[in-house]
C-alpha positions as CSV (number, residue, x, y, z in Angstrom):
1,M,-2.4,13.9,15.1
2,K,-3.7,10.5,14.4
3,K,-2.2,9.1,17.2
4,I,-3.3,11.7,19.7
5,L,-6.8,10.5,18.9
6,L,-6.0,7.2,18.9
7,A,-4.4,7.5,22.6
8,F,-7.2,10.0,23.7
9,L,-10.0,7.0,22.5
10,M,-7.9,4.2,24.2
11,V,-7.7,6.1,27.3
12,F,-11.1,7.9,27.3
13,G,-13.1,6.0,24.8
14,F,-12.7,2.7,27.2
15,V,-14.8,4.3,29.7
16,Y,-17.8,4.8,27.7
17,A,-17.6,1.9,25.2
18,Q,-18.5,-1.6,26.9
19,N,-18.1,-3.8,24.0
20,I,-14.9,-3.3,21.4
21,A,-13.9,-5.0,18.6
22,F,-11.1,-5.1,16.1
23,V,-10.8,-5.5,12.2
24,D,-7.7,-6.4,10.1
25,V,-8.7,-3.9,7.1
26,Q,-5.6,-5.4,5.2
27,K,-6.6,-9.0,5.4
28,V,-10.1,-8.0,4.3
29,M,-8.8,-6.0,1.7
30,N,-6.7,-9.0,0.5
31,Q,-9.0,-12.1,1.2
32,S,-12.5,-10.9,0.1
33,Q,-13.9,-11.5,-3.2
34,K,-14.1,-7.7,-4.3
35,G,-10.3,-7.4,-2.9
36,Q,-9.4,-10.3,-5.1
37,K,-11.5,-9.1,-8.0
38,Y,-9.5,-5.7,-8.1
39,K,-6.0,-7.5,-7.8
40,K,-6.9,-9.4,-11.0
41,E,-7.8,-6.6,-12.9
42,I,-5.0,-4.9,-11.7
43,Q,-2.5,-7.7,-12.7
44,D,-4.5,-8.1,-15.9
45,K,-3.7,-4.5,-17.0
46,V,0.4,-5.0,-15.7
47,N,0.2,-7.7,-18.1
48,Y,-1.1,-5.7,-21.1
49,Y,1.6,-3.4,-20.3
50,Q,4.5,-5.7,-19.8
51,K,3.2,-7.3,-23.2
52,K,3.6,-4.0,-25.0
53,L,7.2,-3.2,-23.2
54,D,8.4,-6.8,-24.0
55,E,7.2,-6.2,-28.1
56,I,9.0,-2.8,-28.2
57,D,12.3,-4.8,-26.2
58,K,12.3,-7.2,-28.9
59,K,12.2,-4.8,-31.7
60,I,14.9,-2.8,-29.6
61,S,17.1,-6.0,-29.9
62,E,16.2,-6.8,-33.3
63,I,17.6,-3.1,-34.7
64,Q,20.7,-3.5,-32.4
65,K,21.6,-6.8,-34.2
66,Q,21.0,-4.9,-37.5
67,L,23.2,-2.0,-36.6
68,E,26.2,-4.5,-36.1
69,S,25.9,-5.4,-39.7
70,P,29.3,-4.4,-41.7
71,V,27.1,-4.2,-44.9
72,L,24.8,-1.8,-43.5
73,S,24.8,1.4,-45.3
74,E,25.5,4.7,-43.2
75,E,22.1,6.3,-44.4
76,A,21.0,2.8,-43.2
77,K,22.5,3.2,-40.1
78,E,21.5,6.3,-39.4
79,S,17.3,5.5,-40.1
80,K,18.0,2.3,-37.7
81,K,19.3,4.5,-35.0
82,K,16.7,7.3,-35.2
83,E,14.2,4.1,-35.1
84,L,15.9,2.6,-32.3
85,A,15.7,6.2,-30.1
86,D,11.9,6.4,-31.5
87,L,11.3,3.0,-30.3
88,R,13.0,3.9,-26.8
89,A,10.9,7.0,-26.4
90,E,8.3,4.9,-26.9
91,G,9.0,2.4,-24.2
92,M,9.6,5.3,-21.6
93,K,5.8,6.8,-22.7
94,I,4.1,3.5,-22.0
95,Q,5.9,2.9,-19.1
96,E,4.9,6.3,-17.7
97,E,1.6,5.9,-18.9
98,A,1.3,2.2,-16.9
99,E,2.6,3.9,-13.9
100,K,0.1,6.4,-13.8
101,E,-2.8,4.4,-14.7
102,L,-2.1,1.3,-12.3
103,S,-1.4,3.9,-9.8
104,Q,-4.9,5.2,-10.2
105,M,-6.5,2.2,-10.3
106,K,-4.9,0.5,-7.1
107,A,-6.0,4.3,-5.5
108,K,-9.7,3.8,-7.0
109,A,-10.1,0.1,-6.0
110,E,-8.9,0.7,-2.4
111,M,-11.0,3.7,-1.8
112,E,-14.2,1.8,-3.0
113,L,-13.0,-1.5,-1.1
114,I,-12.5,0.5,2.1
115,K,-15.6,2.4,1.9
116,E,-17.8,-1.0,1.0
117,I,-15.5,-2.6,4.4
118,Q,-16.5,0.8,6.5
119,K,-20.4,0.3,5.8
120,V,-20.2,-3.7,6.6
121,T,-18.6,-3.0,9.5
122,E,-20.7,-0.2,10.5
123,Q,-23.8,-2.6,10.0
124,Y,-22.1,-5.4,11.9
125,A,-21.4,-3.7,14.9
126,K,-25.1,-2.0,15.0
127,E,-26.0,-5.6,15.0
128,K,-24.2,-6.9,17.5
129,N,-24.1,-3.6,19.6
130,I,-20.7,-3.3,19.4
131,D,-19.7,0.4,20.8
132,L,-15.9,0.7,19.1
133,V,-14.5,-1.0,16.3
134,F,-10.5,-0.7,16.2
135,V,-9.0,-0.8,12.5
136,G,-6.0,-3.0,12.2
137,G,-3.8,-4.1,9.6
138,A,-1.4,-1.8,7.3
139,L,-4.1,1.1,7.7
140,G,-4.4,0.9,11.7
141,G,-2.6,1.8,14.8
142,V,-3.2,-1.4,16.9
143,I,-0.2,-2.9,18.3
144,Y,-2.1,-5.8,19.8
145,H,-5.5,-7.3,20.2
146,D,-6.8,-10.1,21.7
147,T,-8.8,-12.7,19.1
148,A,-11.9,-12.6,21.3
149,I,-12.6,-9.0,20.0
150,D,-11.3,-9.8,16.5
151,I,-14.5,-9.5,14.0
152,T,-12.4,-9.7,10.6
153,D,-13.7,-12.8,9.5
154,E,-17.4,-11.9,10.2
155,I,-16.6,-8.7,8.3
156,L,-14.8,-10.6,5.5
157,K,-17.8,-13.3,5.2
158,R,-20.6,-10.3,5.0
159,L,-18.5,-8.5,2.4
160,N,-18.2,-11.8,0.3
161,G,-22.2,-12.2,0.5
162,E,-22.0,-14.9,3.4
163,K,-23.9,-13.0,6.0
164,K,-24.1,-15.1,9.3
């Protein structure tokens, strides 16, 4: 459906659109200050969870070494095996929690950033009397664009507060 609409706009939209522009949304998301902030927040959360998982891995290794000891009683071995199983379960729980939280953080950040990019692009297009703005990057359907119609850097500047 999206491709049909894009084809329709490409064929019939050009008849009415006199000024056309292009924005690489992926570039704006990756290079804008807000995009960088969101990336850092997500990376900080990844590091937090990785640290927790590394601590559990360290404890698991220690227990595995203890289990190799010939002086450990059967009762102590059973206790250590239970502790090992509990740690593995905790690690799995933390990993699932991390995946869920990171996925939610990424989706929220992308949604907020896309809304802001759309708002800034719309303002820019109105100011510059642009009739039609195509979206490129990972979210777009543009195969080729002339750099003369690329307003990505202008949108990036405005999003970063460097209004020209």
